[in-house]
C-alpha positions as CSV (number, residue, x, y, z in Angstrom):
1,X,-5.1,-8.6,-3.9
2,X,-5.8,-5.8,-4.8
3,X,-4.2,-3.9,-7.7
4,X,-5.9,-0.7,-7.1
5,X,-8.0,1.1,-4.6
6,X,-9.4,4.5,-4.8
7,X,-12.1,6.3,-2.9
8,X,-14.5,5.3,-6.4
9,X,-13.2,1.9,-7.2
10,X,-11.6,-1.1,-6.5
11,X,-10.0,-3.7,-8.6
12,X,-8.7,-7.3,-7.9
13,X,-7.3,-9.0,-10.3
14,X,-9.1,-7.3,-13.2
15,X,-12.2,-7.5,-11.4
16,X,-13.3,-3.9,-10.7
17,X,-15.7,-3.8,-7.9
18,X,-17.5,-0.4,-7.8
19,X,-16.9,0.9,-3.7
20,X,-20.5,3.0,-3.9
21,X,-22.0,-0.8,-4.5
22,X,-20.1,-2.5,-1.1
23,X,-23.2,-3.2,1.7
24,X,-20.8,-3.7,4.1
25,X,-17.0,-3.7,5.0
26,X,-15.1,-5.5,8.6
27,X,-11.6,-6.1,9.3
28,X,-11.1,-9.6,8.6
29,X,-9.7,-11.7,12.4
30,X,-7.6,-13.4,9.9
31,X,-4.3,-12.7,8.6
32,X,-4.3,-13.1,4.1
33,X,-0.7,-14.9,4.9
34,X,-0.7,-18.1,4.9
35,X,0.2,-20.2,8.2
36,X,3.6,-21.0,8.3
37,X,5.1,-19.1,5.3
38,X,7.6,-17.0,7.7
39,X,8.9,-21.0,8.9
40,X,10.2,-21.7,4.8
41,X,11.8,-18.0,4.5
42,X,15.7,-16.1,5.9
43,X,15.4,-13.7,8.3
44,X,17.2,-11.9,5.9
45,X,14.7,-11.5,3.5
46,X,11.6,-10.8,6.3
47,X,13.5,-8.0,7.7
48,X,13.9,-7.0,3.7
49,X,10.1,-7.4,3.7
50,X,9.2,-5.6,6.9
51,X,11.2,-2.7,5.7
52,X,9.2,-2.2,2.6
53,X,5.8,-2.5,3.6
54,X,6.6,0.0,6.4
55,X,8.3,1.9,3.8
56,X,4.5,2.8,2.1
57,X,6.7,1.9,-1.5
58,X,4.6,0.8,-3.7
59,X,7.3,-2.1,-6.1
60,X,8.2,-1.1,-9.6
61,X,7.1,-2.9,-12.4
């Protein structure tokens, strides 16, 4: 999970990665979401999740 991403560095669960040291980046062909996850939550929760993701809002702390 990416916690903070800027043009200079990315912080992933407390590990800082300096962007200039990345040699290669590529898109994954596999979703990070576990298979079958949507089968375990209610329709209303799925719609709420989709609305949140589309809004671009950051989670409040």
